[in-house]
C-alpha positions as CSV (number, residue, x, y, z in Angstrom):
1,R,11.5,32.9,-16.4
2,A,11.9,33.0,-20.2
3,V,12.1,29.2,-20.4
4,A,8.9,29.1,-18.5
5,A,6.9,31.4,-20.3
6,A,8.3,30.0,-23.7
7,K,6.5,26.8,-22.8
8,A,3.6,28.1,-21.6
9,Q,2.7,29.7,-24.8
10,R,3.1,26.1,-26.2
11,L,0.4,24.6,-24.2
12,V,-3.1,24.2,-25.2
13,P,-5.3,26.9,-23.7
14,A,-7.8,25.7,-21.0
15,S,-10.8,26.6,-23.3
16,M,-9.9,24.3,-26.0
17,F,-10.4,21.7,-23.2
18,F,-14.2,23.0,-22.3
19,I,-15.2,23.4,-26.2
20,A,-14.0,19.6,-26.2
21,S,-16.1,19.0,-23.0
22,I,-19.2,20.9,-24.1
23,I,-19.2,18.6,-27.4
24,G,-19.1,15.7,-25.7
25,I,-15.9,14.6,-26.5
26,P,-15.7,11.1,-24.3
27,S,-11.8,10.6,-24.7
28,I,-9.2,12.8,-23.7
29,L,-8.0,13.1,-27.4
30,A,-8.9,16.7,-28.0
31,C,-6.7,16.8,-31.3
32,V,-5.6,20.4,-31.6
33,Y,-3.7,19.8,-35.0
34,W,-2.4,23.1,-35.7
35,W,-1.3,23.9,-32.5
36,Y,0.3,20.7,-31.6
37,R,2.4,20.9,-34.8
38,S,3.5,24.3,-35.0
39,F,2.8,25.2,-31.4
40,L,0.8,28.1,-32.8
41,V,0.1,30.8,-30.1
42,P,-3.5,32.0,-31.5
43,N,-3.4,35.6,-32.4
44,T,-6.0,37.1,-29.6
45,Q,-7.5,39.9,-31.9
46,R,-8.9,37.0,-34.2
47,P,-11.6,34.7,-33.0
48,T,-10.7,31.1,-32.9
49,I,-13.2,28.5,-34.7
50,A,-12.9,24.6,-33.6
51,C,-13.9,22.4,-36.3
52,D,-14.8,18.8,-35.8
53,M,-12.5,16.1,-38.2
54,D,-14.9,13.1,-39.0
55,E,-17.8,13.8,-41.5
56,V,-16.8,17.5,-41.6
57,L,-13.2,17.5,-42.8
58,C,-12.9,13.8,-43.6
59,D,-15.5,10.9,-45.0
60,F,-14.7,8.4,-42.3
61,L,-18.1,7.1,-42.4
62,G,-17.7,6.5,-46.1
63,A,-14.6,4.6,-45.9
64,L,-16.0,2.4,-42.9
65,V,-18.7,1.5,-44.5
66,A,-17.2,0.8,-47.9
67,W,-14.7,-1.7,-45.8
68,H,-17.9,-3.3,-43.8
69,N,-19.5,-3.9,-47.0
70,A,-16.6,-5.3,-48.8
71,T,-15.6,-7.6,-45.9
72,Y,-19.0,-8.5,-44.9
73,G,-20.8,-8.6,-47.8
74,T,-23.4,-6.1,-46.5
75,A,-25.1,-3.3,-48.5
76,L,-25.2,-0.7,-46.1
77,S,-25.0,3.1,-47.0
78,K,-23.8,6.2,-44.8
79,S,-27.6,7.1,-44.2
80,D,-28.2,3.8,-42.2
81,F,-26.1,5.1,-39.3
82,K,-27.9,7.3,-37.0
83,S,-24.4,7.4,-34.3
84,Y,-21.3,6.5,-34.2
85,Q,-22.2,3.3,-32.0
86,F,-22.0,1.2,-34.8
87,H,-22.8,-2.0,-33.8
88,E,-26.4,-0.6,-33.4
89,T,-26.7,-0.4,-37.2
90,W,-24.5,-3.6,-38.3
91,G,-25.3,-5.6,-35.6
92,G,-23.6,-7.5,-32.7
93,T,-22.7,-6.2,-29.1
94,L,-20.7,-3.3,-28.5
95,A,-17.3,-5.0,-27.8
96,E,-17.6,-6.8,-31.3
97,G,-18.2,-3.5,-32.8
98,V,-15.2,-1.9,-31.2
99,E,-13.1,-5.1,-32.3
100,K,-14.6,-4.3,-36.4
101,V,-13.1,-0.7,-35.8
102,H,-10.1,-1.6,-34.8
103,A,-9.7,-4.0,-37.6
104,F,-10.9,-1.2,-40.1
105,F,-8.1,0.8,-38.8
106,Q,-5.6,-1.9,-40.1
107,T,-6.9,-1.7,-43.6
108,P,-6.1,0.7,-46.7
109,Y,-9.8,1.8,-46.6
110,F,-8.6,3.5,-43.1
111,A,-5.5,4.5,-44.7
112,Q,-6.8,6.2,-47.9
113,I,-9.7,8.1,-46.2
114,K,-10.6,11.0,-48.6
115,P,-11.4,15.0,-47.5
116,M,-14.8,16.0,-47.6
117,P,-15.7,17.8,-50.9
118,G,-15.1,21.6,-50.5
119,A,-13.9,21.4,-46.8
120,A,-10.2,22.3,-47.7
121,E,-11.3,25.3,-49.4
122,A,-13.8,26.1,-46.7
123,M,-10.7,25.9,-44.3
124,A,-8.4,28.1,-46.3
125,E,-11.2,30.6,-46.3
126,L,-11.9,30.6,-42.6
127,K,-7.8,30.7,-42.0
128,S,-7.7,34.0,-43.8
129,R,-10.5,35.4,-40.7
130,A,-9.7,33.4,-37.6
131,N,-7.1,31.0,-35.9
132,L,-8.5,27.2,-36.4
133,V,-8.3,24.1,-34.5
134,V,-9.6,20.6,-35.2
135,V,-11.1,18.7,-32.6
136,T,-12.0,15.0,-32.7
137,S,-13.0,12.1,-30.4
138,R,-10.8,10.1,-32.3
139,Q,-9.3,7.0,-30.3
140,H,-5.4,7.6,-29.0
141,V,-4.6,4.3,-31.1
142,I,-4.8,6.3,-34.2
143,A,-3.7,9.7,-33.1
144,E,-0.7,9.7,-35.4
145,H,-2.5,8.6,-38.2
146,T,-5.0,11.3,-37.6
147,I,-2.3,14.4,-37.1
148,D,-0.4,12.8,-40.4
149,W,-3.6,12.9,-42.2
150,L,-4.4,16.6,-41.1
151,G,-0.8,17.4,-42.6
152,R,-1.4,15.8,-46.0
153,Y,-4.9,17.2,-46.9
154,Y,-4.9,20.5,-44.7
155,P,-0.8,21.6,-45.2
156,G,0.0,24.7,-43.9
157,Q,-3.6,25.7,-42.3
158,G,-1.6,26.2,-39.0
């Protein structure tokens, strides 16, 4: 019984999957970094705050635009993008857009994505008042990189 109870405490609560589904995350990857890394059991006396990753904690789009401009000779800016259907902005089919994004994942531009200004300070302040989780619709192929990135730029947040 004690082993089963310990394992049950390490599972992500069903409420996190509900939060992920109501914000429209299309993939099964709801990256709950702090619970995943440290098996944090949230303090039920404190609220839990779910925070998105891309364009909230990190400048994914800025890095993608810089890579696309350097690689394809375009002059795009972040304000040109209205959704994560990138092919709608840079042209081509959905499949071609997916191929470009996967190519981006293999570059230094992706490996060196920077945090959003002020995000680390905001997360540290929130941590003093609430349990924090990160949710993302990032693809499975970059799950390990995503977790490592969070550990590098937001250490000890869990």
